C-alpha positions in Angstrom: -24.7 -32.4 16.4 -21.3 -31.8 15.0 -18.4 -34.1 15.7 -14.7 -33.4 16.0 -14.4 -34.4 12.3 -17.0 -31.9 11.2 -15.2 -29.3 13.1 -12.0 -29.9 11.8 -13.2 -29.7 8.1 -15.2 -26.3 8.8 -11.7 -24.9 10.3 -9.9 -26.0 7.2 -12.4 -24.5 4.9 -12.4 -21.5 6.8 -8.8 -21.1 6.6 -8.9 -21.9 2.9 -11.5 -18.9 2.4 -9.4 -16.6 4.5 -6.1 -17.4 2.3 -8.0 -16.8 -0.7 -9.2 -13.7 0.6 -5.7 -12.7 1.2 -4.6 -13.7 -2.1 -7.3 -11.4 -3.8 -6.3 -8.5 -1.7 -2.7 -8.7 -1.9 -2.4 -6.7 -5.0 -4.2 -3.9 -3.3 -2.3 -3.9 -0.1 0.9 -3.8 -2.3 -0.6 -0.6 -4.1 -1.4 1.1 -0.6 2.2 0.1 0.6 3.8 1.8 -2.4 1.6 4.8 -2.1 2.7 5.4 1.7 6.4 4.7 0.8 6.3 7.0 -2.1 4.9 9.9 -0.1 7.1 9.1 2.9 10.3 8.8 0.7 10.0 11.9 -1.0 8.8 14.0 2.0 11.9 12.5 3.9 14.1 13.6 0.8 12.8 17.0 0.9 13.3 17.3 4.6 17.0 16.1 4.2 17.3 18.6 1.4 15.8 21.6 3.4 18.4 20.6 6.4 21.2 20.7 3.7 20.3 23.9 2.2 19.6 25.4 5.4 16.0 26.6 4.6 14.1 28.0 7.5 10.8 27.4 5.2 10.5 23.7 4.4 9.8 24.3 0.6 11.7 21.1 -0.1 9.9 19.1 2.1 6.5 20.4 0.9 7.7 19.8 -2.7 8.8 16.2 -1.9 5.4 15.6 -0.3 3.5 17.0 -3.3 5.8 14.9 -5.7 5.3 11.8 -3.5 1.5 12.1 -3.5 1.2 12.6 -7.1 3.6 9.6 -7.9 2.1 7.4 -5.4 -1.5 8.0 -6.5 -0.7 7.6 -10.2 1.0 4.3 -9.3 -1.8 3.2 -7.0 -4.6 4.0 -9.5 -2.4 2.1 -12.2 -2.0 -0.8 -10.2 -5.6 -0.9 -8.8 -7.4 -0.2 -12.2 -5.0 -2.7 -14.0 -6.3 -5.3 -12.0 -10.0 -4.5 -12.2 -9.5 -4.0 -16.1 -8.4 -7.5 -16.5 -4.8 -6.6 -17.4 
């Protein structure tokens, strides 16, 4: 049977393991957030430019989404592969 002291120690160890997992995952979560931010930012910039230019076809929106995806993926892979390569 486990007593209250054993349960408390188990919870603390579980919390420490969870904290360690978050510390290890933080760079990858940051890389994913920057990817989403780049795509969203450049797409919104293109949307705004289409509105200013009065385009009926959303060329700037499409171009912004493409630039955001390429730039975001390049940044994402540099961050993720940089961590795995021991940099």
